[in-house]
C-alpha positions in Angstrom: 107.8 8.2 -55.6 104.6 10.2 -55.4 101.7 8.2 -54.0 98.7 7.9 -56.3 95.8 10.2 -55.7 92.8 8.6 -54.1 90.0 7.5 -56.4 86.5 8.5 -55.3 83.8 6.6 -57.2 80.3 8.0 -57.1 81.2 10.7 -54.4 80.1 14.2 -55.2 82.1 17.2 -53.9 79.2 18.6 -51.8 79.9 21.0 -48.9 78.4 19.9 -45.7 78.3 22.0 -42.5 78.2 20.7 -39.0 74.4 20.3 -38.9 73.6 19.5 -42.5 72.5 15.8 -41.7 69.9 17.1 -39.2 68.4 19.3 -41.9 67.6 16.2 -43.9 64.9 15.6 -41.4 61.9 17.2 -43.1 60.5 19.0 -40.0 63.9 20.1 -38.5 64.6 23.7 -37.7 68.1 24.2 -36.6 67.6 27.9 -35.7 65.0 26.8 -33.1 67.6 24.8 -31.3 70.3 27.4 -31.6 68.1 30.1 -30.0 66.5 27.9 -27.4 67.4 28.6 -23.8 67.9 25.3 -21.9 68.2 24.9 -18.1 70.0 21.6 -17.2 69.6 20.7 -13.5 72.1 18.0 -12.5 75.5 17.4 -13.9 76.0 13.7 -12.9 75.6 10.7 -15.0 72.3 11.8 -16.7 73.4 15.4 -16.8 76.6 14.6 -18.7 74.7 12.7 -21.4 72.1 15.4 -21.6 74.8 18.2 -22.0 76.6 16.1 -24.6 73.5 15.5 -26.6 72.4 19.2 -26.4 75.8 20.3 -27.8 75.9 17.7 -30.6 72.5 18.7 -31.7 73.5 22.4 -32.0 71.9 24.0 -28.8 73.9 27.1 -28.0 72.4 28.6 -24.8 72.7 26.4 -21.8 72.6 27.0 -18.0 73.8 24.1 -15.9 73.1 23.9 -12.2 74.7 21.5 -9.8 76.1 21.8 -6.2 78.4 18.8 -5.9 82.0 18.1 -6.6 83.4 15.3 -8.8 84.3 12.1 -7.0 86.5 9.3 -8.6 83.4 7.0 -8.7 81.8 9.6 -11.1 84.4 8.9 -13.8 83.0 5.6 -14.8 79.6 7.2 -15.7 80.4 10.6 -17.0 81.7 11.4 -20.5 82.6 15.1 -19.7 84.9 14.5 -16.7 88.6 13.4 -16.6 90.8 12.2 -13.6 92.2 15.7 -13.3 88.6 17.0 -12.6 88.2 15.0 -9.4 87.5 17.6 -6.6 86.2 20.2 -9.0 82.6 21.4 -9.1 80.6 19.3 -11.5 78.9 22.4 -13.1 82.1 24.1 -13.8 83.9 21.0 -15.2 80.9 20.2 -17.4 80.8 23.7 -18.8 84.5 23.5 -19.7 84.0 20.3 -21.5 81.0 21.6 -23.3 83.1 24.5 -24.6 85.7 22.0 -25.8 83.1 20.2 -27.9 81.7 23.4 -29.5 83.3 26.8 -29.0 80.1 28.6 -30.2 78.1 27.4 -27.2 77.2 29.9 -24.5 77.2 27.8 -21.3 76.9 29.2 -17.8 77.7 27.0 -14.8 75.9 27.7 -11.5 77.3 26.0 -8.4 74.1 26.0 -6.4 71.4 24.0 -4.7 68.4 24.4 -7.0 65.9 24.3 -4.1 67.6 27.0 -1.9 70.0 29.0 -4.0 68.2 29.6 -7.4 65.7 32.3 -7.9 62.5 31.7 -10.1 64.2 34.0 -12.7 66.3 31.1 -14.1 63.0 29.2 -14.8 61.5 32.3 -16.4 64.7 32.6 -18.6 64.5 29.0 -19.9 62.5 27.7 -22.8 62.7 24.2 -21.5 64.1 22.5 -18.3 65.8 19.2 -18.4 66.6 17.4 -15.2 69.1 14.7 -14.3 68.5 14.4 -10.6 68.7 11.8 -7.8 66.2 13.0 -5.3 62.5 13.7 -4.9 62.9 17.0 -3.1 64.7 18.7 -6.1 62.2 17.3 -8.5 59.2 18.5 -6.5 60.7 22.0 -6.3 61.5 22.1 -10.0 58.0 21.0 -10.8 56.4 23.8 -8.7 58.8 26.4 -10.1 58.1 25.3 -13.7 54.4 25.5 -13.2 54.6 29.0 -11.6 56.7 30.3 -14.5 54.7 28.3 -17.2 57.7 26.3 -18.5 57.8 22.6 -19.5 60.3 20.3 -17.9 61.6 16.9 -18.6 62.6 14.5 -15.9 64.8 11.4 -16.0 65.5 8.8 -13.3 67.8 5.7 -13.5 68.7 2.8 -11.3 70.8 -0.2 -12.2 70.1 -0.8 -15.9 66.5 0.5 -15.7 65.1 4.0 -16.2 62.3 6.4 -16.9 61.9 9.6 -18.8 58.9 11.8 -18.6 57.6 15.2 -19.6 55.5 17.7 -17.6 53.9 20.7 -19.2 52.7 23.6 -17.1 48.9 24.1 -17.2 48.4 20.5 -18.5 48.0 18.1 -15.6 49.2 15.5 -14.5 52.4 16.9 -13.2 55.2 15.4 -11.2 53.7 16.0 -7.9 50.5 14.2 -9.2 52.6 11.0 -9.6 53.8 11.0 -6.0 52.4 8.2 -3.8 52.2 7.6 -0.1 55.7 6.2 0.1 57.1 9.1 -1.9 55.6 11.6 0.6 57.0 9.7 3.6 60.5 9.7 2.2 60.2 13.4 1.5 59.0 14.0 5.1 62.0 12.0 6.5 64.3 14.7 5.1 62.8 17.4 7.4 62.4 17.3 11.2 59.1 18.4 12.8 60.7 21.9 13.4 61.7 22.2 9.7 65.4 21.5 10.2 67.2 19.3 7.7 68.0 15.8 8.7 71.1 14.0 7.3 70.7 12.9 3.7 69.3 9.4 3.1 70.5 7.0 0.5 69.1 9.0 -2.4 72.0 10.3 -4.4 73.9 6.9 -4.0 71.9 4.9 -6.4 73.6 2.1 -8.5 73.7 3.1 -12.2 75.6 2.5 -15.3 76.7 4.7 -18.2 74.6 2.7 -20.6 71.3 3.4 -18.9 72.3 7.0 -18.6 72.7 7.2 -22.4 69.3 5.6 -23.0 67.3 7.8 -20.7 69.2 11.1 -21.3 68.7 10.5 -25.1 65.0 10.2 -24.7 65.0 13.4 -22.5 66.8 15.5 -25.0 64.8 14.0 -27.9 61.6 15.1 -26.1 63.1 18.6 -25.7 63.6 18.7 -29.5 60.1 17.7 -30.1 58.7 20.2 -27.6 60.6 23.0 -29.3 59.2 21.9 -32.7 55.7 21.7 -31.4 55.4 18.0 -32.0 53.7 15.4 -29.8 55.7 14.4 -26.7 55.4 12.3 -23.6 53.5 15.2 -21.9 51.9 13.9 -18.7 53.3 10.4 -19.2 56.5 8.5 -19.0 58.8 6.1 -21.1 59.9 3.2 -19.0 62.9 1.2 -20.1 63.7 -2.2 -18.4 67.2 -3.2 -19.4 67.4 -6.9 -18.4 64.9 -8.0 -21.0 65.0 -4.9 -23.1 61.2 -4.2 -22.6 59.9 -0.7 -22.8 56.4 0.8 -22.4 54.7 4.1 -22.0 52.9 4.8 -18.7 50.1 7.3 -18.3 49.8 9.3 -15.1 46.6 10.5 -13.4 46.0 14.2 -12.5 45.3 15.0 -8.9 42.7 17.8 -8.7 44.0 18.8 -5.3 47.7 19.0 -6.4 49.6 21.9 -4.7 51.8 22.4 -7.9 48.9 23.5 -10.1 49.5 27.2 -10.0 50.8 29.5 -12.7 51.3 33.2 -12.7 49.1 34.9 -15.2 52.0 37.3 -16.0 55.4 38.3 -14.5 56.5 41.9 -14.6 60.2 42.3 -14.9 61.5 45.1 -12.8 64.9 46.6 -13.9 66.0 46.7 -10.2 68.6 44.8 -8.3 67.6 43.2 -5.2 70.0 45.3 -3.2 68.3 48.5 -4.4 64.8 48.0 -3.0 63.5 47.3 0.4 60.4 45.3 1.2 58.7 48.6 1.9 59.6 49.9 -1.6 58.3 46.8 -3.3 55.1 46.8 -1.1 54.4 50.4 -2.0 55.1 49.8 -5.7 52.8 46.8 -5.8 50.1 48.6 -3.9 50.1 51.4 -6.5 50.2 48.9 -9.3 47.1 47.1 -7.9 45.4 50.3 -6.9 45.0 49.1 -3.3 46.5 49.8 0.1 46.1 46.5 2.0 48.6 44.3 0.2 51.0 41.6 1.2 54.3 40.7 -0.4 54.8 37.0 -0.7 58.2 35.3 -1.1 59.0 32.4 -3.5 59.8 30.1 -0.5 59.7 29.9 3.3 62.5 31.6 5.2 63.8 30.8 8.6 63.7 34.1 10.5 64.6 33.1 14.0 65.8 30.3 16.3 64.6 30.7 19.9 65.6 28.4 22.8 62.5 27.5 24.9 64.8 26.8 27.9 66.9 30.0 28.2 65.0 32.3 25.8 68.1 33.1 23.7 67.1 34.2 20.2 69.3 34.0 17.1 68.1 35.9 14.0 68.4 34.0 10.8 67.5 34.8 7.2 68.0 31.5 5.3 65.6 29.2 3.3 63.9 26.4 5.1 65.8 23.3 4.7 69.3 25.0 4.7 69.9 24.5 8.4 70.9 21.1 9.6 69.2 19.4 12.5 72.1 19.6 14.9 72.6 23.3 14.1 69.1 23.8 15.7 70.5 23.1 19.2 71.0 26.0 21.5 74.8 26.7 22.0 74.2 27.6 25.6 72.2 24.6 26.9 71.9 22.1 24.1 68.1 22.3 23.9 66.5 22.1 20.5 65.4 25.5 19.5 62.0 26.6 18.1 62.1 27.7 14.4 60.3 30.8 13.4 59.6 31.1 9.7 58.2 33.9 7.5 56.7 33.7 4.0 55.9 37.3 3.3 55.5 40.9 4.6 52.2 42.7 5.2 53.6 45.9 6.4 53.3 45.2 10.1 56.5 43.2 10.7 59.8 44.9 11.5 61.3 43.8 8.2 60.3 46.7 5.9 63.7 48.4 5.8 65.6 45.3 4.8 66.7 45.2 1.2 65.4 42.2 -0.8 68.9 40.7 -1.0 69.1 40.5 2.8 66.1 38.2 3.3 67.8 35.0 2.7 66.3 34.7 -0.7 68.3 34.0 -3.9 69.0 36.8 -6.5 67.0 37.0 -9.7 63.8 35.9 -7.7 60.1 36.5 -8.0 58.0 38.3 -5.4 54.2 38.3 -5.5 52.2 41.3 -4.3 48.5 40.4 -3.6 45.3 41.7 -2.3 42.3 39.4 -1.3 41.2 39.4 -4.9 44.2 40.2 -7.1 47.9 39.6 -7.4 50.9 40.7 -9.4 54.2 38.9 -9.7 57.5 40.8 -10.0 60.9 39.5 -11.2 63.9 41.4 -10.0 65.4 41.5 -13.4 68.2 43.8 -12.4 69.9 40.7 -10.9 70.0 38.8 -14.2 73.6 39.7 -15.2 74.9 38.8 -11.8 73.3 35.4 -12.0 73.5 34.5 -15.7 76.3 36.8 -16.9 75.9 39.0 -20.0 76.1 36.4 -22.7 73.0 34.3 -21.9 
């Protein structure tokens, strides 16, 4: 017996595409979201919810940065990971799950430490930065990079069933660094020894959280990104605080610090179609000098570099080219006599150092980075754009 056909009362046969319900919102522009370039830093509990929301809303160009591997304890707080992903890199597993949700998304995973391994080019590439981080050091670095490259960024923080989401817009103080108090700076200083070597990680990164608060805060973060891209009012310079025990929420206003070190933005950044392996420091210095019409110029790096470790006892030197903060404290001891070595750092090149013949990729700096050439009065910033395909691939 043939079953009767279903009866539909009052239902119109109207074709709906994936995003048709969003278009019912009067101000919604789906094309803005599809073309927006989003940098997501952190693929833990918050990062999973951020990525999920971005994909469901129709964002199609996403770069996700995370250094860590998935542990079993992550599985109770992350929608994108499965038991079979334990031991895999978070960024790569998250990217696979994103593609499973929407095959039209172009997503690139970067297994990297955002502070040491990522050039400023990824910030220049992005239209908005969304962070799901668990430490102050990374937040401070993102804040400074976002300001340098004139990009907005959205921060989220969670603990227990409480959380906060906040928005920082370059050129419009207050910024994240403005919000740091005396306790925050003490905790940041504890991560580095007096000779700039990295101490063992503190308890940051092992904060008690739940998937429910991740959903709340990540939802606010992505919603703020949508509003930013549509030119609507946001939480710029302020934060949304959610207290889960009594379900109270409120908005907090931050105060700008006129002496804040983050408040610097490049007026413009010139993209050079060169790979870092193709130019030496001398080449870049000569190019910048000609561009500025001056001879006495200095090339400044995006971050401090450890150049040398020297033992004060035996005088043994070890040449190093690696970002400050990438050498652990115990590695600073002399292998011959166990004495703590003196760290020599460099932040630029003025033509007098014996570094001029080194190519830019052999300085310990990440690819797709920005170099600044300056005189006493003027400066120009250059992005080594030839590295872009190596870092981002060809699709993004």
